N, C-alpha and C positions, 0 to 999 in steps of 0.2 A: 491414629490420625483421624481427626474429625473436622467437620465444617467450621466449627468455631476456631480451631487452631489455624486453619487455612485463611479464614477471614482476618484474624489477628496478624498473621504473617504477611499477608498482602498489604494491609494497612501500614504496617511498619516499613515495608519495602518501599511503598509509594511515597511516604512522608520522610523516610530516611532518619527516623527518630522514634525511640520508644515513648518518650514523654509526649510528643505531639500526637502519636497514635493513641495513647491512653486517653487523652483529652477528647479526641474525635469519637472514640469507641465508648467513652464514658465508663471506663474501668480503671481500677487501681493499677499503677505501673508495675508493682511487684507481681500482681496476678497475670498481667500481660506477659511479663518476662518469663514467668513459670510456664505458660502455655507454649511459648516459642522454644524454650529450652527442652520441654517435653517432646516437641516435634523434632528438634535436632537429635535428641537421644534416640527416638524411635527410628529415625532415618539413618542414624550413625553418620551424620554429615554436619559440618558447620555451615550455617546458612547466612550468617552476617559477620562482617568484619567490623569490630568496634573501634571508633577513633574519637578524637576530641570534639569533632563537629557532629557526631551522630553515628549512624551505621551505614554500611554499603553491602550489597549482595556479593557473596562469593560466587564462583562458577556454579556450584551445586544449587545455591540459592536462586540464581538466574533461571536455571532449568526448572526448579520447582515453581517459581513465580509464573512462568508461562502456563504450566499445568494448572496451577491454582486458580488463575483468572478464568481459564476455560471451565473448570469444575464449578466455580461459584456462579458463572453465567448460566451454565446448564441448569443448576438448581433454581436460579431466578426465573428462567424461562419456564421450567416445569410448574412453578407456583403460579406464574401469570397465566399459563395455558389452562391450568385446571380451574383457576378462579374466574376466567373470562367466559362470556357467553360464546356459544359456538360461532366460529368464523368472525369474531370481533377482533380487529387489529389493535390490541392494546399492549402495554408493557414497554420494554426497551429493546432497540435493535442497534447493533454496532456494525458500521459499514467501514470497509477498508478501501482506500483510494490511492492510486499513484499520485505523487505531488502535482503533476501537470493537470490531472483531472480534478484534483481537490480544489484547485483555484477556480475552475470553471463550474463545478457542480455543487460546492458547499452552499452557496447562497440559494440557488433554486431548491435544493433539498430541504433546507431549513424553512424556506417560505412555504413549500407544499405541506410539510409536516404541520406547521403552525396553522395553516388554513384548514386542512382536511383531517388531521389527527391530533387535536389538542391534548388528548389524554395519553398519547404515546410519547416516548422519550427517544431521542436520537443521539447517538455518539458517532463521531467520524474520526478514523485513525488513518494517518498517512504512512506509506511505506513502499519499498520496492516490491514489485510483483512476486519475486521469489520469497520474500519474507512473509507477505500476506497469505500466500498459499499455505505456509506452515501455520500461520495464525488461524486460518479457517479450519484446518485439520484438527488443531488442538482445542478449538472452541473459543479462542480469545476474541474473534470477530465472527459475525453471523453470515455476512455476505460481502463479497469483494469484487471489484473490477480489476482485472489483471491482464497484462499483455503477454501473449505467446506462451501460455502455460504448458508445461509438460504433463501428460496424463498421469494421474496418481489414483490409487485405489480408494483413498479417503475423500476424494473430491468429485463433485458433479460439476462439469464444465460446459457452459453453453456459449458458443461463439455469437457475438453481437454484430460486429462489423469488421471489415477488412480495409486497410489503407495501404497504398503503395509508399515505399520509402523514396526519398529524393535527396539530392545533394543541396545543402543550404549554404549560400555564400553571402558575403556582404555586398549590398548594392547601394552605394552612396547616392544621395539625392542628385538628380539630374543625369545620372549615368544609366545607360540603357541596360535593362535587365534581361539576361538570357534565360529563356524558358524552354529551350530545346532539350529533348530527352538526351540523357547521357548513358552510353553503353557501360555496363559494369566493368568491361576490360579497361576503360579509361580512368576508373576510380583511383587507381594506384598513383596517378599523377597529382593528386590533391592531398596535402597534409590535413589530417583529420583530427578533430577534437571530439573525443568519444567518452562515454561513461566507463567505469571500471568493469572488469569481466563478470562480476556477479549480476550486472544489469542485463535484463532480458534483451533489450535492444542491441547491446554490444554483442551478445552471443548470436543473435539472429543475423546481424551484419557479417560477423566473421564466418558463420556457417555458409551463408550465401556466397561470400567472396571466395571461400575455399572451393566450393563446388564449381565456381566459374574460373578457377585457377588464377585468382587475383591476389597479389600481396598488398595489403593495406599499409599506408604510411601513417602510423599513429604518432601525431605530434604531441598531443596532450591528453591526459585522462582526467576528467572532471565529472563528478557525480550529478551535479545539479544542471538540469536542462536550461534554466534561465542564465546560469553562469556560462554554460557552453555558448549560448546565443550572444551574451556580452562579449565573449572572446572572439567569436566570429565577426561581430560588428567592429571590433578593435583591430581586425586584420591578422589575427594569430592563426587562422586556419579555416577549415570548413567543417560542417557537421552533416550527419545523415539523420533526418527526422521525418515524421509524417506531416502531411498538410495541416492536420488539426493541431499538432504540436507547435507549428509555426504560427498558425492563426491565434493561438492562445497567448502568444508573447506580446508584450507591450511594444516590442520593437519590430513587429512584423513588417512595417513599411520600409525598414532598412535592409530587408532580406530578399534574395531571389531564390527560387527553388527549381531544380531540374530533376525530373523524374528519372529514376534509374531503370534501365531496360536491358534485355538480353543477358540474363533474365531480369525480371522485375521482382525484387524482394518486397514482401508485404508484411505488415504488422497486424496481428489479429487481436482485437479487444474482446475479452471473454468475461462472463459472469461466473463466479465460483461460489459454491455453497458446500457444506458437508454432505457427503454421499450417504451417510448412514444415520442421519437425523432428520426427522420430519420437520419441514419448515413451518413455523407458526403463521397464523394469518397476517401478523405484522411483517414477518420476513417475506411472505409472498407479495404483499403490497409493495414493500421496498424493492423487491426484484423487478416488478413491473415498472415502478417509477424510475429506477436506475436505467432500465432498458430504454425507456422513452427519452430520458434526458441525454443519455450517451449518444443516441442516434440523432438527436436534434442539435448537437454541437456544431459550430461553424467549422468548415473545412476549407 
């Protein structure tokens, strides 16, 4: 296995086609196919499923893809680090953001990079916190903002801010909005619209409810927070979110929020980087910028 084979493999996987990858890489398609076949032979695994429209990754191919992206990024960072002047933030950094934060932070991130670091390149990837923690560990992304991460040996986690969770309900125009705190014991009276179990917010809520001896009434499971809010506004149930999550919605004026108490469950936003890799000057700059922007969000 060598870097050229991994580069060829990643390009074919991303484009879903040997012919398209050959054009992008500027190599003959037979030579490209030979390199990928050699990789499959060495690993004793089929990496692609061939079909009439191109190729798709097998399960083994998907696992190798995650590793390969991380390896190629590490090599790129090493070249940039050795080629840069000391403490100069240049090269490329890949940031992982939860979807709700991506909508709030993408524009200011791009603006700041354009103004302050014109020689640097920025890539932003969206994903669930649980997925991004894995991507940081494997090197697919360099730094991520994640909610309520569990401690892992491969991650260095820094808490940034803590927000209370509250019950979010529809508040039609002209109707009085209730803002009184809601004891956790009363949460069972409300049909809830929540993300699936892999979502950190769902796990946090269920853990806190179990500790309080509360059985939740799960009416609907929906992954997307904007879709959850749309369902709340349509009268299909209630949601449990943070104040900043509500403030980020375009429909915030249609919602009321009651803080949960006795106990008060909280969501913690953290910065995650690889524990065993020295951050480059660019990564260090990005960490400081993410910290500033995350703490400046409306709540």
